[in-house]
C-alpha positions as MATLAB code, in Angstrom:
seq = 'MATAVEHNNVQRGPSMEKDHNGTSALDHAGQNGARGPKQRTPYDYGGNPLAHIATNDPEARLAAFGGEFQPGSYRAPNRKFGNPAPLGLSAFALTTFVLSLINVNTRNIGHPNLVVALAYGYGGLVQLLAGMWEMAVGNTFGATALSSYGGFWLSFAIILTPGGFEIESSLVEFSEGTFLNSFGLYLMGWFIFTTLLLICTLRSTVAFFFLFFTLDLAFLMLGIGYLQHDGAHPQGDCIVAGGAFGLLAAFAAWYNALAGIADSSNSFFVIPVAHFPWSDKGREQRHKVDNSSARGEV';
ca = [
     -47.447  -31.660  -18.477;
     -45.523  -32.129  -15.371;
     -42.575  -33.157  -17.664;
     -42.424  -29.961  -19.322;
     -42.797  -27.871  -15.582;
     -40.097  -30.243  -14.414;
     -38.132  -29.629  -17.094;
     -38.258  -25.987  -16.606;
     -37.226  -26.158  -12.912;
     -34.603  -28.402  -14.142;
     -33.484  -25.764  -16.520;
     -34.021  -23.149  -13.711;
     -32.244  -24.819  -11.410;
     -30.761  -23.233   -8.119;
     -28.065  -21.142   -9.296;
     -30.328  -19.190  -11.466;
     -32.953  -18.701   -8.152;
     -32.358  -14.957   -6.175;
     -32.772  -14.207   -2.819;
     -34.248  -11.147   -1.240;
     -31.305   -8.952   -2.453;
     -30.973  -10.302   -6.035;
     -28.408  -12.187   -4.924;
     -28.315  -15.680   -7.202;
     -27.222  -19.247   -5.221;
     -24.602  -19.445   -7.875;
     -23.149  -16.048   -7.104;
     -23.108  -17.213   -3.452;
     -21.369  -20.369   -4.381;
     -19.071  -18.187   -6.156;
     -17.958  -16.173   -2.866;
     -18.067  -19.346   -0.478;
     -16.879  -22.057   -2.226;
     -13.065  -23.041   -3.572;
     -12.032  -19.608   -4.788;
      -9.071  -19.188   -7.853;
      -6.544  -17.349   -8.166;
      -7.582  -13.570   -7.092;
      -8.357  -11.429   -9.874;
      -5.819   -8.419   -9.884;
      -7.236   -4.907  -11.008;
      -6.245   -3.725  -14.386;
      -3.451   -1.847  -13.174;
      -1.452   -4.043  -10.861;
       1.525   -1.837   -9.974;
       4.547   -4.906   -8.959;
       5.897   -2.775   -5.964;
       6.420    0.596   -8.004;
       3.835    3.027   -6.915;
       4.555    4.709  -10.440;
       4.845    1.821  -12.501;
       1.592    1.059  -14.422;
       0.858   -2.757  -16.345;
      -2.148   -3.483  -18.869;
      -2.066   -7.220  -19.136;
      -4.023  -10.765  -19.195;
      -1.832  -12.390  -17.063;
      -3.144  -11.999  -13.690;
       0.610  -13.258  -11.913;
       2.356  -11.387  -13.882;
       5.311   -8.756  -11.723;
       6.423   -5.680  -13.498;
      10.459   -4.575  -12.106;
      10.047   -0.351  -11.225;
      10.753    1.100  -14.359;
      10.799   -2.026  -16.261;
       8.845   -3.741  -18.753;
       5.832   -2.235  -19.722;
       6.511    0.482  -17.728;
       9.089    1.318  -20.721;
       7.711    4.068  -23.233;
       8.676    1.279  -25.614;
       6.072   -1.232  -25.013;
       3.794    0.854  -22.113;
       0.018    0.066  -23.061;
      -2.866    1.679  -21.273;
      -6.827   -0.150  -21.824;
      -8.449    1.823  -24.332;
      -6.737    4.596  -24.071;
      -3.882    5.615  -26.492;
      -1.388    6.775  -23.213;
       2.267    7.405  -23.034;
       4.119    6.912  -19.961;
       3.995   10.450  -18.538;
       6.439    9.662  -15.063;
       9.794    9.999  -16.812;
       8.190   13.666  -17.536;
       7.359   14.755  -14.284;
      10.609   13.057  -12.843;
      12.921   15.390  -15.038;
      10.794   18.456  -14.806;
      11.152   18.045  -10.973;
      15.025   16.952  -11.410;
      15.870   20.072  -13.539;
      14.480   22.803  -11.574;
      15.434   21.197   -8.597;
      18.912   20.574   -9.569;
      19.221   24.321  -10.371;
      18.063   25.868   -7.339;
      20.144   23.428   -5.202;
      22.663   24.509   -6.822;
      22.219   28.228   -5.534;
      22.102   26.913   -2.425;
      25.465   25.349   -2.296;
      26.632   28.152   -3.726;
      28.131   27.763   -6.960;
      29.907   30.388   -8.470;
      28.670   33.018   -5.557;
      25.267   33.483   -7.502;
      23.313   33.821   -4.036;
      19.791   34.670   -4.985;
      17.070   32.398   -7.227;
      15.747   34.593   -9.491;
      16.789   32.149  -12.379;
      14.788   29.094  -10.759;
      11.645   31.337  -10.463;
      11.517   30.650  -14.390;
      12.091   27.089  -14.444;
       9.386   27.181  -11.479;
       6.610   28.670  -13.748;
       7.886   26.700  -17.068;
       8.960   23.584  -16.846;
       9.004   21.882  -12.455;
       5.479   23.527  -12.191;
       3.303   24.031  -15.218;
       5.152   21.019  -17.069;
       5.216   18.378  -13.862;
       1.442   19.227  -12.936;
       0.355   18.299  -16.318;
       2.146   14.815  -15.999;
       0.392   14.924  -12.629;
      -2.915   15.195  -14.088;
      -1.743   12.650  -17.242;
      -0.930   10.052  -14.588;
      -4.531   10.943  -13.111;
      -6.144   10.310  -16.134;
      -3.943    6.588  -16.423;
      -5.399    5.753  -13.076;
      -2.078    5.971  -10.624;
      -3.212    7.657   -8.052;
       0.187    8.017   -6.197;
       1.486    9.414   -8.991;
      -0.889   11.954  -10.175;
      -0.691   12.838   -6.416;
       3.248   13.096   -6.003;
       3.818   15.377   -9.574;
       0.782   16.769   -8.998;
       1.818   18.351   -5.590;
       5.684   18.974   -6.442;
       4.384   20.851   -9.643;
       1.876   22.886   -6.936;
       5.253   23.496   -5.337;
       7.437   24.929   -7.760;
       4.417   27.463   -9.207;
       3.795   28.602   -5.461;
       8.009   28.853   -4.825;
       7.903   31.296   -8.129;
       5.194   33.546   -6.980;
       6.280   33.872   -3.525;
       9.945   34.821   -5.093;
       9.096   36.335   -8.229;
      10.949   39.468   -8.033;
       8.703   42.420   -7.933;
       5.546   40.445   -9.025;
       3.542   39.550   -6.158;
       5.173   41.440   -3.693;
       4.885   38.105   -1.111;
       8.363   38.331    0.171;
       8.776   42.248    0.273;
       5.667   42.889    2.176;
       6.563   40.266    4.367;
       9.928   41.785    4.776;
       8.497   45.627    5.496;
       7.299   43.848    9.546;
      10.992   42.305    9.903;
      13.393   39.834    7.830;
      13.220   37.303   10.154;
       8.939   37.350    9.396;
       9.921   36.025    6.197;
      12.312   33.847    7.216;
       9.923   32.057    9.316;
       6.977   32.433    6.992;
       9.152   30.630    4.616;
      10.615   27.977    7.148;
       7.333   27.076    7.890;
       6.306   27.067    4.264;
       9.616   24.625    3.810;
       8.460   22.041    6.999;
       5.332   21.449    5.835;
       6.763   20.725    2.032;
       8.855   18.099    4.628;
       5.974   16.770    6.522;
       4.336   15.880    3.037;
       7.393   14.363    1.647;
       7.239   11.575    4.096;
       4.094   10.720    3.429;
       4.893    9.835    0.074;
       8.171    8.260    1.383;
       6.358    5.636    3.516;
       4.291    4.715    0.150;
       7.624    3.896   -1.442;
       8.908    1.148    1.381;
       7.414   -1.802   -1.126;
       9.236   -0.223   -4.243;
      12.159   -0.119   -5.303;
      16.254    1.066   -3.593;
      16.213    3.985   -6.545;
      12.566    5.201   -5.999;
      12.989    4.958   -2.376;
      15.831    7.393   -2.492;
      14.618   10.069   -4.300;
      12.244   10.517   -2.049;
      14.764    9.838    0.788;
      16.805   12.324    0.150;
      14.559   14.887   -1.209;
      12.920   14.619    2.855;
      15.609   15.672    3.614;
      16.338   18.673    1.561;
      13.350   19.566    2.824;
      14.145   19.270    6.756;
      17.321   21.238    5.994;
      15.951   23.767    4.264;
      13.599   24.264    6.639;
      15.472   24.177    9.723;
      18.025   26.739    7.961;
      15.363   29.271    7.423;
      14.021   29.071   10.824;
      17.451   29.198   12.122;
      17.977   32.685   11.064;
      20.194   35.471   12.665;
      17.256   37.964   11.861;
      18.184   39.180    8.830;
      19.951   35.062    6.766;
      19.348   31.942    7.107;
      21.500   29.422    9.369;
      24.206   28.703    5.772;
      25.020   25.232    6.820;
      21.833   24.142    6.628;
      20.835   25.730    3.178;
      23.944   24.220    2.256;
      22.998   20.585    3.571;
      20.019   21.000    2.598;
      21.520   21.556   -1.694;
      23.361   18.745   -1.443;
      20.330   16.664   -0.677;
      18.801   18.273   -3.442;
      21.413   17.644   -5.990;
      20.895   14.144   -4.834;
      17.452   14.095   -5.304;
      17.754   16.002   -8.641;
      20.343   12.856   -9.812;
      17.977   10.274   -8.268;
      14.980   12.019  -10.007;
      17.112   11.729  -13.434;
      18.495    8.410  -13.198;
      14.775    7.182  -12.439;
      13.009    8.668  -14.960;
      15.972    7.101  -17.785;
      14.587    3.879  -16.055;
      11.898    4.811  -17.198;
      12.394    5.827  -21.025;
      15.239    3.029  -21.769;
      13.991    0.377  -23.702;
      15.183   -2.330  -26.448;
      13.482    0.669  -29.116;
      16.500    3.474  -28.207;
      18.727    1.953  -25.660;
      21.529   -1.213  -25.703;
      20.782   -1.822  -21.601;
      18.015   -1.307  -19.111;
      18.728    0.693  -16.044;
      18.695   -1.605  -13.009;
      16.859   -0.331   -9.586;
      17.433   -2.742   -7.435;
      13.923   -4.278   -4.956;
      13.882   -3.864   -1.937;
      14.150   -7.977   -0.586;
      10.377   -7.801    1.615;
       8.849   -5.741   -1.794;
       6.658   -8.661   -4.216;
       9.103   -8.463   -6.591;
      11.981   -9.059   -4.022;
      10.012  -12.082   -2.787;
       9.450  -13.476   -6.567;
      13.273  -13.318   -6.943;
      14.039  -14.997   -4.163;
      11.046  -17.842   -4.028;
      12.985  -18.992   -7.439;
      16.060  -19.584   -6.207;
      16.984  -22.866   -4.694;
      18.595  -23.216   -1.739;
      17.760  -26.634   -0.698;
      21.263  -28.304   -1.209;
      23.719  -25.098    0.020;
      22.005  -26.157    3.295;
      21.996  -29.511    3.138;
      17.958  -30.382    2.962;
      16.679  -33.170    1.597;
];
């Protein structure tokens, strides 16, 4: 009988006994004992805020907009989801491109009425949907960025809809400067928001950082241009400068979108994006190079 009791105690063992907090000795051993490799979450961004990965290899790293981030091989866990980031980037790029051409006085168009349609349909609605799909696949940065800029284009269209919401015309009734000041503050608010996102790209890729850097400068120049008005018109040089930076941001967005779309199923080459040397991917690439012989080290 004693043998049976002892056998049962051996079978239970200290690892199965739980303390008053409900934690077993085996759990304590796992927490305080020898630790293995750090387990990553199912989404390992690899230094790129818009990249996703679903893999069984805990050491896997992705080049931004490369590898499994590409639509041809992207896999979301337990969901049949494609990668929504290139769609959102493309919607942002085209709408920004058209508005920026108007801001730099291309063909003397002078007024962004045509952009209102794009801002509602493509830059607004489509980009907002892409942002919501980013949330569905677990990418907080992508969801925040794309959804917010989708909201920007929708609000931009609401403000400038001719004869629609009458926001511009009602402000002009007070004075022309009232609308210009209000719109300038609106743009400066987006400059602040974009600066916050820019900080989150410092461990990403050069191409991704360049997109938000130029966009940040575009908002800054446009905001200053509307605030530094002459009473009837915004400051022309700042508006042109904002349009130039906007064009750079549009092409950078298209470049990043192409890098996310092009893969072996549809392209003969992969788009380079260049990693910062301090990023995770940049450090890994440096560690793969052995320069000890060149330095004369043994």
